[in-house]
PQR file with spaces between the fields and no chain letter, atoms N, CA, C, O and H, PARSE charges and radii, in Angstrom:
ATOM       1  N    MET     1       9.956    7.464   -9.016 -0.4000 1.5000
ATOM       2  CA   MET     1       9.290    8.096   -7.895 -0.0000 2.0000
ATOM       3  C    MET     1      10.437    8.114   -6.712  0.5500 1.7000
ATOM       4  O    MET     1      10.596    9.109   -6.005 -0.5500 1.4000
ATOM       5  N    ARG     2      11.188    6.963   -6.573 -0.4000 1.5000
ATOM       6  CA   ARG     2      12.183    6.996   -5.527 -0.0000 2.0000
ATOM       7  C    ARG     2      13.114    8.083   -5.590  0.5500 1.7000
ATOM       8  O    ARG     2      13.551    8.640   -4.583 -0.5500 1.4000
ATOM       9  H    ARG     2      11.059    6.154   -7.147  0.4000 1.0000
ATOM      10  N    ALA     3      13.470    8.438   -6.948 -0.4000 1.5000
ATOM      11  CA   ALA     3      14.342    9.593   -7.043 -0.0000 2.0000
ATOM      12  C    ALA     3      13.871   10.932   -6.557  0.5500 1.7000
ATOM      13  O    ALA     3      14.587   11.757   -5.988 -0.5500 1.4000
ATOM      14  H    ALA     3      13.115    7.986   -7.766  0.4000 1.0000
ATOM      15  N    VAL     4      12.634   11.065   -6.829 -0.4000 1.5000
ATOM      16  CA   VAL     4      11.973   12.354   -6.315 -0.0000 2.0000
ATOM      17  C    VAL     4      11.969   12.312   -4.787  0.5500 1.7000
ATOM      18  O    VAL     4      12.381   13.282   -4.152 -0.5500 1.4000
ATOM      19  H    VAL     4      12.053   10.395   -7.291  0.4000 1.0000
ATOM      20  N    LEU     5      11.532   11.253   -4.206 -0.4000 1.5000
ATOM      21  CA   LEU     5      11.548   11.212   -2.708 -0.0000 2.0000
ATOM      22  C    LEU     5      12.917   11.322   -2.122  0.5500 1.7000
ATOM      23  O    LEU     5      13.107   11.966   -1.090 -0.5500 1.4000
ATOM      24  H    LEU     5      11.197   10.465   -4.723  0.4000 1.0000
ATOM      25  N    ALA     6      13.902   10.687   -2.778 -0.4000 1.5000
ATOM      26  CA   ALA     6      15.375   10.894   -2.381 -0.0000 2.0000
ATOM      27  C    ALA     6      15.727   12.309   -2.473  0.5500 1.7000
ATOM      28  O    ALA     6      16.340   12.886   -1.575 -0.5500 1.4000
ATOM      29  H    ALA     6      13.748   10.163   -3.616  0.4000 1.0000
ATOM      30  N    LYS     7      15.319   12.904   -3.619 -0.4000 1.5000
ATOM      31  CA   LYS     7      15.748   14.362   -3.748 -0.0000 2.0000
ATOM      32  C    LYS     7      15.114   15.285   -2.656  0.5500 1.7000
ATOM      33  O    LYS     7      15.714   16.287   -2.267 -0.5500 1.4000
ATOM      34  H    LYS     7      14.821   12.434   -4.349  0.4000 1.0000
ATOM      35  N    HIS     8      13.982   14.953   -2.210 -0.4000 1.5000
ATOM      36  CA   HIS     8      13.328   15.773   -1.139 -0.0000 2.0000
ATOM      37  C    HIS     8      13.674   15.244    0.213  0.5500 1.7000
ATOM      38  O    HIS     8      13.167   15.738    1.219 -0.5500 1.4000
ATOM      39  H    HIS     8      13.495   14.139   -2.526  0.4000 1.0000
ATOM      40  N    LYS     9      14.515   14.264    0.267 -0.4000 1.5000
ATOM      41  CA   LYS     9      14.992   13.624    1.608 -0.0000 2.0000
ATOM      42  C    LYS     9      13.832   13.153    2.462  0.5500 1.7000
ATOM      43  O    LYS     9      13.788   13.404    3.666 -0.5500 1.4000
ATOM      44  H    LYS     9      14.928   13.862   -0.551  0.4000 1.0000
ATOM      45  N    ILE    10      12.886   12.463    1.823 -0.4000 1.5000
ATOM      46  CA   ILE    10      11.720   12.036    2.586 -0.0000 2.0000
ATOM      47  C    ILE    10      12.095   10.640    3.227  0.5500 1.7000
ATOM      48  O    ILE    10      12.438    9.688    2.526 -0.5500 1.4000
ATOM      49  H    ILE    10      12.921   12.259    0.845  0.4000 1.0000
ATOM      50  N    THR    11      12.009   10.583    4.559 -0.4000 1.5000
ATOM      51  CA   THR    11      12.151    9.310    5.154 -0.0000 2.0000
ATOM      52  C    THR    11      10.871    8.984    6.014  0.5500 1.7000
ATOM      53  O    THR    11      10.507    7.819    6.173 -0.5500 1.4000
ATOM      54  H    THR    11      11.730   11.357    5.128  0.4000 1.0000
ATOM      55  N    ARG    12      10.271    9.945    6.505 -0.4000 1.5000
ATOM      56  CA   ARG    12       8.972    9.787    7.229 -0.0000 2.0000
ATOM      57  C    ARG    12       8.256   11.072    7.278  0.5500 1.7000
ATOM      58  O    ARG    12       8.914   12.112    7.310 -0.5500 1.4000
ATOM      59  H    ARG    12      10.567   10.892    6.375  0.4000 1.0000
ATOM      60  N    GLY    13       6.976   11.097    7.286 -0.4000 1.5000
ATOM      61  CA   GLY    13       6.173   12.253    7.330 -0.0000 2.0000
ATOM      62  C    GLY    13       6.489   13.328    6.225  0.5500 1.7000
ATOM      63  O    GLY    13       7.635   13.545    5.832 -0.5500 1.4000
ATOM      64  H    GLY    13       6.442   10.252    7.260  0.4000 1.0000
ATOM      65  N    VAL    14       5.424   13.951    5.781 -0.4000 1.5000
ATOM      66  CA   VAL    14       5.650   15.009    4.806 -0.0000 2.0000
ATOM      67  C    VAL    14       4.805   16.192    5.199  0.5500 1.7000
ATOM      68  O    VAL    14       3.621   16.078    5.517 -0.5500 1.4000
ATOM      69  H    VAL    14       4.493   13.775    6.100  0.4000 1.0000
ATOM      70  N    SER    15       5.441   17.300    5.165 -0.4000 1.5000
ATOM      71  CA   SER    15       4.721   18.599    5.385 -0.0000 2.0000
ATOM      72  C    SER    15       3.804   18.983    4.199  0.5500 1.7000
ATOM      73  O    SER    15       3.989   18.457    3.102 -0.5500 1.4000
ATOM      74  H    SER    15       6.403   17.393    4.907  0.4000 1.0000
ATOM      75  N    PRO    16       2.842   19.868    4.389 -0.5600 1.5000
ATOM      76  CA   PRO    16       1.929   20.195    3.264  0.2800 2.0000
ATOM      77  C    PRO    16       2.813   20.851    2.167  0.5500 1.7000
ATOM      78  O    PRO    16       2.560   20.529    1.006 -0.5500 1.4000
ATOM      79  N    GLU    17       3.753   21.674    2.380 -0.4000 1.5000
ATOM      80  CA   GLU    17       4.602   22.378    1.352 -0.0000 2.0000
ATOM      81  C    GLU    17       5.337   21.214    0.614  0.5500 1.7000
ATOM      82  O    GLU    17       5.323   21.116   -0.613 -0.5500 1.4000
ATOM      83  H    GLU    17       3.959   21.936    3.323  0.4000 1.0000
ATOM      84  N    LYS    18       5.986   20.329    1.448 -0.4000 1.5000
ATOM      85  CA   LYS    18       6.763   19.253    0.827 -0.0000 2.0000
ATOM      86  C    LYS    18       5.971   18.437   -0.176  0.5500 1.7000
ATOM      87  O    LYS    18       6.389   18.128   -1.292 -0.5500 1.4000
ATOM      88  H    LYS    18       5.998   20.409    2.444  0.4000 1.0000
ATOM      89  N    LEU    19       4.723   18.099    0.355 -0.4000 1.5000
ATOM      90  CA   LEU    19       3.903   17.329   -0.520 -0.0000 2.0000
ATOM      91  C    LEU    19       3.588   17.996   -1.835  0.5500 1.7000
ATOM      92  O    LEU    19       3.640   17.313   -2.858 -0.5500 1.4000
ATOM      93  H    LEU    19       4.383   18.350    1.262  0.4000 1.0000
ATOM      94  N    ARG    20       3.267   19.264   -1.895 -0.4000 1.5000
ATOM      95  CA   ARG    20       3.067   19.993   -3.092 -0.0000 2.0000
ATOM      96  C    ARG    20       4.233   19.987   -3.965  0.5500 1.7000
ATOM      97  O    ARG    20       4.112   19.754   -5.168 -0.5500 1.4000
ATOM      98  H    ARG    20       3.224   19.819   -1.064  0.4000 1.0000
ATOM      99  N    LEU    21       5.444   20.249   -3.377 -0.4000 1.5000
ATOM     100  CA   LEU    21       6.637   20.236   -4.218 -0.0000 2.0000
ATOM     101  C    LEU    21       6.912   18.973   -4.860  0.5500 1.7000
ATOM     102  O    LEU    21       7.351   18.934   -6.010 -0.5500 1.4000
ATOM     103  H    LEU    21       5.543   20.439   -2.400  0.4000 1.0000
ATOM     104  N    ILE    22       6.653   17.835   -4.107 -0.4000 1.5000
ATOM     105  CA   ILE    22       6.869   16.372   -4.713 -0.0000 2.0000
ATOM     106  C    ILE    22       5.901   16.248   -5.766  0.5500 1.7000
ATOM     107  O    ILE    22       6.310   15.808   -6.840 -0.5500 1.4000
ATOM     108  H    ILE    22       6.296   17.867   -3.173  0.4000 1.0000
ATOM     109  N    LEU    23       4.612   16.576   -5.642 -0.4000 1.5000
ATOM     110  CA   LEU    23       3.711   16.376   -6.699 -0.0000 2.0000
ATOM     111  C    LEU    23       4.183   17.217   -7.955  0.5500 1.7000
ATOM     112  O    LEU    23       4.166   16.699   -9.071 -0.5500 1.4000
ATOM     113  H    LEU    23       4.280   16.933   -4.769  0.4000 1.0000
ATOM     114  N    GLU    24       4.579   18.442   -7.771 -0.4000 1.5000
ATOM     115  CA   GLU    24       4.958   19.203   -8.934 -0.0000 2.0000
ATOM     116  C    GLU    24       6.188   18.425   -9.592  0.5500 1.7000
ATOM     117  O    GLU    24       6.221   18.300  -10.816 -0.5500 1.4000
ATOM     118  H    GLU    24       4.593   18.863   -6.864  0.4000 1.0000
ATOM     119  N    ASP    25       7.137   17.933   -8.835 -0.4000 1.5000
ATOM     120  CA   ASP    25       8.151   17.246   -9.462 -0.0000 2.0000
ATOM     121  C    ASP    25       7.808   15.985  -10.237  0.5500 1.7000
ATOM     122  O    ASP    25       8.431   15.638  -11.241 -0.5500 1.4000
ATOM     123  H    ASP    25       7.110   18.035   -7.840  0.4000 1.0000
ATOM     124  N    LEU    26       6.796   15.326   -9.725 -0.4000 1.5000
ATOM     125  CA   LEU    26       6.331   14.080  -10.330 -0.0000 2.0000
ATOM     126  C    LEU    26       5.606   14.306  -11.656  0.5500 1.7000
ATOM     127  O    LEU    26       5.501   13.371  -12.450 -0.5500 1.4000
ATOM     128  H    LEU    26       6.291   15.608   -8.910  0.4000 1.0000
ATOM     129  N    GLY    27       5.091   15.540  -11.930 -0.4000 1.5000
ATOM     130  CA   GLY    27       4.567   15.864  -13.225 -0.0000 2.0000
ATOM     131  C    GLY    27       3.041   16.141  -13.226  0.5500 1.7000
ATOM     132  O    GLY    27       2.371   16.219  -12.196 -0.5500 1.4000
ATOM     133  H    GLY    27       5.177   16.299  -11.285  0.4000 1.0000
ATOM     134  N    PRO    28       2.592   16.271  -14.402 -0.5600 1.5000
ATOM     135  CA   PRO    28       1.113   16.638  -14.607  0.2800 2.0000
ATOM     136  C    PRO    28       0.098   15.780  -14.033  0.5500 1.7000
ATOM     137  O    PRO    28      -0.902   16.246  -13.486 -0.5500 1.4000
ATOM     138  N    THR    29       0.344   14.432  -14.150 -0.4000 1.5000
ATOM     139  CA   THR    29      -0.694   13.549  -13.565 -0.0000 2.0000
ATOM     140  C    THR    29      -0.728   13.731  -12.134  0.5500 1.7000
ATOM     141  O    THR    29      -1.828   13.800  -11.586 -0.5500 1.4000
ATOM     142  H    THR    29       1.156   14.053  -14.594  0.4000 1.0000
ATOM     143  N    TYR    30       0.348   13.820  -11.449 -0.4000 1.5000
ATOM     144  CA   TYR    30       0.304   13.928   -9.979 -0.0000 2.0000
ATOM     145  C    TYR    30      -0.131   15.318   -9.611  0.5500 1.7000
ATOM     146  O    TYR    30      -0.705   15.482   -8.535 -0.5500 1.4000
ATOM     147  H    TYR    30       1.242   13.764  -11.895  0.4000 1.0000
ATOM     148  N    ILE    31       0.080   16.266  -10.361 -0.4000 1.5000
ATOM     149  CA   ILE    31      -0.434   17.670  -10.071 -0.0000 2.0000
ATOM     150  C    ILE    31      -1.932   17.584  -10.052  0.5500 1.7000
ATOM     151  O    ILE    31      -2.600   18.042   -9.126 -0.5500 1.4000
ATOM     152  H    ILE    31       0.547   16.133  -11.235  0.4000 1.0000
ATOM     153  N    LYS    32      -2.443   16.980  -11.106 -0.4000 1.5000
ATOM     154  CA   LYS    32      -3.916   16.720  -11.201 -0.0000 2.0000
ATOM     155  C    LYS    32      -4.479   16.067  -10.056  0.5500 1.7000
ATOM     156  O    LYS    32      -5.543   16.457   -9.576 -0.5500 1.4000
ATOM     157  H    LYS    32      -1.900   16.607  -11.858  0.4000 1.0000
ATOM     158  N    LEU    33      -3.812   15.058   -9.565 -0.4000 1.5000
ATOM     159  CA   LEU    33      -4.212   14.287   -8.260 -0.0000 2.0000
ATOM     160  C    LEU    33      -4.145   15.217   -7.115  0.5500 1.7000
ATOM     161  O    LEU    33      -5.023   15.197   -6.252 -0.5500 1.4000
ATOM     162  H    LEU    33      -2.947   14.740   -9.955  0.4000 1.0000
ATOM     163  N    GLY    34      -3.198   15.988   -7.069 -0.4000 1.5000
ATOM     164  CA   GLY    34      -3.071   17.065   -5.853 -0.0000 2.0000
ATOM     165  C    GLY    34      -4.230   18.012   -5.987  0.5500 1.7000
ATOM     166  O    GLY    34      -4.834   18.400   -4.987 -0.5500 1.4000
ATOM     167  H    GLY    34      -2.485   16.004   -7.770  0.4000 1.0000
ATOM     168  N    GLN    35      -4.539   18.377   -7.152 -0.4000 1.5000
ATOM     169  CA   GLN    35      -5.674   19.368   -7.375 -0.0000 2.0000
ATOM     170  C    GLN    35      -7.048   18.765   -6.815  0.5500 1.7000
ATOM     171  O    GLN    35      -7.872   19.388   -6.145 -0.5500 1.4000
ATOM     172  H    GLN    35      -4.048   18.062   -7.964  0.4000 1.0000
ATOM     173  N    ILE    36      -7.127   17.489   -7.204 -0.4000 1.5000
ATOM     174  CA   ILE    36      -8.342   16.743   -6.678 -0.0000 2.0000
ATOM     175  C    ILE    36      -8.433   16.566   -5.213  0.5500 1.7000
ATOM     176  O    ILE    36      -9.479   16.740   -4.587 -0.5500 1.4000
ATOM     177  H    ILE    36      -6.457   16.984   -7.748  0.4000 1.0000
ATOM     178  N    MET    37      -7.251   16.199   -4.659 -0.4000 1.5000
ATOM     179  CA   MET    37      -7.057   16.091   -3.167 -0.0000 2.0000
ATOM     180  C    MET    37      -7.344   17.291   -2.474  0.5500 1.7000
ATOM     181  O    MET    37      -7.904   17.227   -1.380 -0.5500 1.4000
ATOM     182  H    MET    37      -6.401   16.058   -5.167  0.4000 1.0000
ATOM     183  N    SER    38      -7.011   18.440   -3.003 -0.4000 1.5000
ATOM     184  CA   SER    38      -7.260   19.780   -2.403 -0.0000 2.0000
ATOM     185  C    SER    38      -8.602   20.093   -2.132  0.5500 1.7000
ATOM     186  O    SER    38      -8.861   20.942   -1.279 -0.5500 1.4000
ATOM     187  H    SER    38      -6.555   18.492   -3.892  0.4000 1.0000
ATOM     188  N    LEU    39      -9.604   19.435   -2.834 -0.4000 1.5000
ATOM     189  CA   LEU    39     -10.994   19.589   -2.631 -0.0000 2.0000
ATOM     190  C    LEU    39     -11.631   18.782   -1.495  0.5500 1.7000
ATOM     191  O    LEU    39     -12.793   18.964   -1.130 -0.5500 1.4000
ATOM     192  H    LEU    39      -9.394   18.746   -3.526  0.4000 1.0000
ATOM     193  N    HIS    40     -10.819   17.900   -0.969 -0.4000 1.5000
ATOM     194  CA   HIS    40     -11.239   16.838    0.002 -0.0000 2.0000
ATOM     195  C    HIS    40     -10.810   17.197    1.493  0.5500 1.7000
ATOM     196  O    HIS    40      -9.986   16.506    2.092 -0.5500 1.4000
ATOM     197  H    HIS    40      -9.876   17.752   -1.266  0.4000 1.0000
ATOM     198  N    SER    41     -11.344   18.185    1.992 -0.4000 1.5000
ATOM     199  CA   SER    41     -11.069   18.543    3.387 -0.0000 2.0000
ATOM     200  C    SER    41     -11.606   17.515    4.331  0.5500 1.7000
ATOM     201  O    SER    41     -11.256   17.471    5.510 -0.5500 1.4000
ATOM     202  H    SER    41     -12.014   18.747    1.505  0.4000 1.0000
ATOM     203  N    ASP    42     -12.478   16.675    3.782 -0.4000 1.5000
ATOM     204  CA   ASP    42     -13.090   15.593    4.738 -0.0000 2.0000
ATOM     205  C    ASP    42     -12.057   14.450    4.851  0.5500 1.7000
ATOM     206  O    ASP    42     -12.186   13.598    5.730 -0.5500 1.4000
ATOM     207  H    ASP    42     -12.763   16.711    2.824  0.4000 1.0000
ATOM     208  N    ILE    43     -11.016   14.422    3.956 -0.4000 1.5000
ATOM     209  CA   ILE    43     -10.067   13.358    4.041 -0.0000 2.0000
ATOM     210  C    ILE    43      -8.685   13.854    4.461  0.5500 1.7000
ATOM     211  O    ILE    43      -7.996   13.157    5.206 -0.5500 1.4000
ATOM     212  H    ILE    43     -10.911   15.114    3.242  0.4000 1.0000
ATOM     213  N    LEU    44      -8.256   15.040    4.006 -0.4000 1.5000
ATOM     214  CA   LEU    44      -6.981   15.694    4.386 -0.0000 2.0000
ATOM     215  C    LEU    44      -7.198   16.832    5.434  0.5500 1.7000
ATOM     216  O    LEU    44      -8.273   17.429    5.493 -0.5500 1.4000
ATOM     217  H    LEU    44      -8.816   15.606    3.401  0.4000 1.0000
ATOM     218  N    PRO    45      -6.183   17.107    6.231 -0.5600 1.5000
ATOM     219  CA   PRO    45      -6.296   18.199    7.082  0.2800 2.0000
ATOM     220  C    PRO    45      -6.238   19.598    6.238  0.5500 1.7000
ATOM     221  O    PRO    45      -5.661   19.735    5.159 -0.5500 1.4000
ATOM     222  N    LYS    46      -6.904   20.537    6.901 -0.4000 1.5000
ATOM     223  CA   LYS    46      -7.095   21.879    6.152 -0.0000 2.0000
ATOM     224  C    LYS    46      -5.658   22.537    5.655  0.5500 1.7000
ATOM     225  O    LYS    46      -5.586   23.221    4.634 -0.5500 1.4000
ATOM     226  H    LYS    46      -7.372   20.426    7.777  0.4000 1.0000
ATOM     227  N    ALA    47      -4.592   22.264    6.453 -0.4000 1.5000
ATOM     228  CA   ALA    47      -3.324   22.746    5.905 -0.0000 2.0000
ATOM     229  C    ALA    47      -2.816   22.148    4.652  0.5500 1.7000
ATOM     230  O    ALA    47      -2.136   22.792    3.853 -0.5500 1.4000
ATOM     231  H    ALA    47      -4.650   21.709    7.283  0.4000 1.0000
ATOM     232  N    TYR    48      -3.140   20.949    4.492 -0.4000 1.5000
ATOM     233  CA   TYR    48      -2.693   20.150    3.326 -0.0000 2.0000
ATOM     234  C    TYR    48      -3.635   20.709    2.080  0.5500 1.7000
ATOM     235  O    TYR    48      -3.183   21.020    0.978 -0.5500 1.4000
ATOM     236  H    TYR    48      -3.693   20.426    5.141  0.4000 1.0000
ATOM     237  N    CYS    49      -4.896   20.768    2.429 -0.4000 1.5000
ATOM     238  CA   CYS    49      -5.800   21.302    1.288 -0.0000 2.0000
ATOM     239  C    CYS    49      -5.438   22.658    0.778  0.5500 1.7000
ATOM     240  O    CYS    49      -5.389   22.935   -0.421 -0.5500 1.4000
ATOM     241  H    CYS    49      -5.262   20.515    3.325  0.4000 1.0000
ATOM     242  N    ASP    50      -5.171   23.540    1.813 -0.4000 1.5000
ATOM     243  CA   ASP    50      -4.743   24.928    1.513 -0.0000 2.0000
ATOM     244  C    ASP    50      -3.523   24.924    0.643  0.5500 1.7000
ATOM     245  O    ASP    50      -3.464   25.697   -0.314 -0.5500 1.4000
ATOM     246  H    ASP    50      -5.210   23.315    2.787  0.4000 1.0000
ATOM     247  N    GLU    51      -2.509   24.068    0.931 -0.4000 1.5000
ATOM     248  CA   GLU    51      -1.282   24.106    0.190 -0.0000 2.0000
ATOM     249  C    GLU    51      -1.432   23.502   -1.163  0.5500 1.7000
ATOM     250  O    GLU    51      -0.847   23.970   -2.140 -0.5500 1.4000
ATOM     251  H    GLU    51      -2.557   23.441    1.708  0.4000 1.0000
ATOM     252  N    LEU    52      -2.260   22.400   -1.228 -0.4000 1.5000
ATOM     253  CA   LEU    52      -2.529   21.799   -2.578 -0.0000 2.0000
ATOM     254  C    LEU    52      -3.291   22.633   -3.443  0.5500 1.7000
ATOM     255  O    LEU    52      -3.218   22.510   -4.666 -0.5500 1.4000
ATOM     256  H    LEU    52      -2.735   22.020   -0.435  0.4000 1.0000
ATOM     257  N    MET    53      -4.157   23.633   -2.779 -0.4000 1.5000
ATOM     258  CA   MET    53      -4.870   24.510   -3.746 -0.0000 2.0000
ATOM     259  C    MET    53      -3.993   25.378   -4.557  0.5500 1.7000
ATOM     260  O    MET    53      -4.471   25.881   -5.574 -0.5500 1.4000
ATOM     261  H    MET    53      -4.217   23.733   -1.786  0.4000 1.0000
ATOM     262  N    LYS    54      -2.735   25.619   -4.223 -0.4000 1.5000
ATOM     263  CA   LYS    54      -1.760   26.413   -4.895 -0.0000 2.0000
ATOM     264  C    LYS    54      -1.510   25.626   -6.160  0.5500 1.7000
ATOM     265  O    LYS    54      -1.061   26.286   -7.097 -0.5500 1.4000
ATOM     266  H    LYS    54      -2.346   25.211   -3.397  0.4000 1.0000
ATOM     267  N    LEU    55      -1.712   24.373   -6.356 -0.4000 1.5000
ATOM     268  CA   LEU    55      -1.436   23.741   -7.618 -0.0000 2.0000
ATOM     269  C    LEU    55      -2.578   24.163   -8.619  0.5500 1.7000
ATOM     270  O    LEU    55      -2.368   24.092   -9.830 -0.5500 1.4000
ATOM     271  H    LEU    55      -2.077   23.837   -5.595  0.4000 1.0000
ATOM     272  N    ASN    56      -3.701   24.571   -8.157 -0.4000 1.5000
ATOM     273  CA   ASN    56      -4.764   25.102   -9.055 -0.0000 2.0000
ATOM     274  C    ASN    56      -4.279   26.451   -9.675  0.5500 1.7000
ATOM     275  O    ASN    56      -4.422   26.694  -10.873 -0.5500 1.4000
ATOM     276  H    ASN    56      -3.872   24.629   -7.173  0.4000 1.0000
ATOM     277  N    SER    57      -3.706   27.301   -8.806 -0.4000 1.5000
ATOM     278  CA   SER    57      -3.289   28.640   -9.362 -0.0000 2.0000
ATOM     279  C    SER    57      -2.036   28.620  -10.157  0.5500 1.7000
ATOM     280  O    SER    57      -1.765   29.578  -10.880 -0.5500 1.4000
ATOM     281  H    SER    57      -3.590   27.103   -7.833  0.4000 1.0000
ATOM     282  N    GLU    58      -1.238   27.565  -10.068 -0.4000 1.5000
ATOM     283  CA   GLU    58       0.018   27.538  -10.706 -0.0000 2.0000
ATOM     284  C    GLU    58      -0.026   26.882  -12.069  0.5500 1.7000
ATOM     285  O    GLU    58       0.993   26.740  -12.745 -0.5500 1.4000
ATOM     286  H    GLU    58      -1.458   26.786   -9.481  0.4000 1.0000
ATOM     287  N    VAL    59      -1.267   26.471  -12.474 -0.4000 1.5000
ATOM     288  CA   VAL    59      -1.376   25.779  -13.725 -0.0000 2.0000
ATOM     289  C    VAL    59      -1.229   26.799  -14.919  0.5500 1.7000
ATOM     290  O    VAL    59      -1.893   27.835  -14.887 -0.5500 1.4000
ATOM     291  H    VAL    59      -2.095   26.587  -11.925  0.4000 1.0000
ATOM     292  N    THR    60      -0.471   26.564  -15.856 -0.4000 1.5000
ATOM     293  CA   THR    60      -0.200   27.490  -16.974 -0.0000 2.0000
ATOM     294  C    THR    60      -0.836   27.025  -18.254  0.5500 1.7000
ATOM     295  O    THR    60      -0.705   27.686  -19.284 -0.5500 1.4000
ATOM     296  H    THR    60       0.069   25.723  -15.882  0.4000 1.0000
């Protein structure tokens, strides 16, 4: 996980798009977690939910 965070140069704060890219790099389990998180606008800001919704449409 550290390698992925280093690759994306994460030191503090993560934008919605960066979060989606990190989850994609971490693999299928994390993509599934992102898909679940996208449904929880009561927990995450709308911008994050909207970006994570893209994980649903990118599944092959």
